C-alpha positions in Angstrom: 204.2 41.4 116.4 201.4 43.7 115.2 199.8 43.5 118.7 203.1 44.7 120.3 203.2 47.7 117.9 199.6 48.6 118.7 200.2 48.3 122.4 203.2 50.7 122.1 201.1 53.1 120.1 198.4 53.0 122.8 201.0 53.6 125.5 202.5 56.5 123.6 199.1 58.1 123.1 198.4 57.7 126.8 201.7 59.3 127.8 201.0 62.2 125.4 197.5 62.7 126.8 198.7 62.8 130.4 201.7 65.0 129.5 199.6 67.5 127.6 197.0 67.5 130.4 199.6 68.3 133.0 201.2 71.0 130.9 197.9 72.7 130.0 196.6 72.5 133.6 199.9 74.0 134.9 200.0 76.8 132.4 196.3 77.8 132.6 196.1 77.8 136.4 198.2 81.0 136.4 195.9 83.3 134.4 192.8 81.7 136.0 194.2 82.3 139.5 195.0 85.9 138.6 191.4 86.4 137.5 189.7 84.6 140.4 192.2 85.1 143.2 194.0 88.4 142.5 194.5 89.2 146.2 196.1 85.9 147.0 198.4 86.0 143.9 199.6 89.6 144.8 200.6 88.6 148.3 204.3 88.2 149.2 205.3 84.6 148.8 207.9 82.6 150.9 210.6 84.5 149.0 210.7 88.0 150.3 209.7 90.7 147.7 208.3 88.1 145.2 204.6 87.7 144.9 202.9 84.3 144.4 202.1 85.2 140.8 205.8 85.8 139.9 206.9 82.8 141.8 204.4 80.6 140.0 205.4 82.0 136.6 209.1 81.4 137.4 208.2 77.8 138.3 206.9 77.2 134.8 210.5 77.3 133.4 211.8 74.3 135.4 208.4 72.5 134.9 208.9 72.8 131.1 212.4 71.4 131.3 211.3 68.5 133.6 208.3 67.6 131.4 210.6 67.8 128.3 213.2 65.6 129.9 210.6 63.0 131.0 209.1 63.0 127.4 212.6 62.7 125.9 213.5 59.7 128.0 210.1 57.9 127.4 210.3 58.6 123.7 213.8 57.1 123.5 212.4 54.0 125.3 209.6 53.7 122.8 212.0 54.1 119.9 214.2 51.3 121.3 211.2 49.0 121.7 210.2 49.7 118.1 213.8 49.0 116.9 213.7 45.7 118.8 210.5 44.7 117.1 211.9 45.7 113.7 215.1 43.6 114.3 213.0 40.6 115.4 211.3 40.4 111.9 
């Protein structure tokens, strides 16, 4: 049983590391791209009248919701597995 709990903790740490990496990468690309590629970010995007910088910044909202939703579902699954282990004692 203790090995199952340790394995779940390892899986959860791995999920958190990957999630944080994706979130930090997504959020820090915007200011870095504005610093290093200002001409590209100020061009009009596929949506007329909206620059790439604004489009990218607006995309951060659904990305936050999607990552939060994925984390919520995975955390529920981890909680269910821990509950199964506790009931098995």
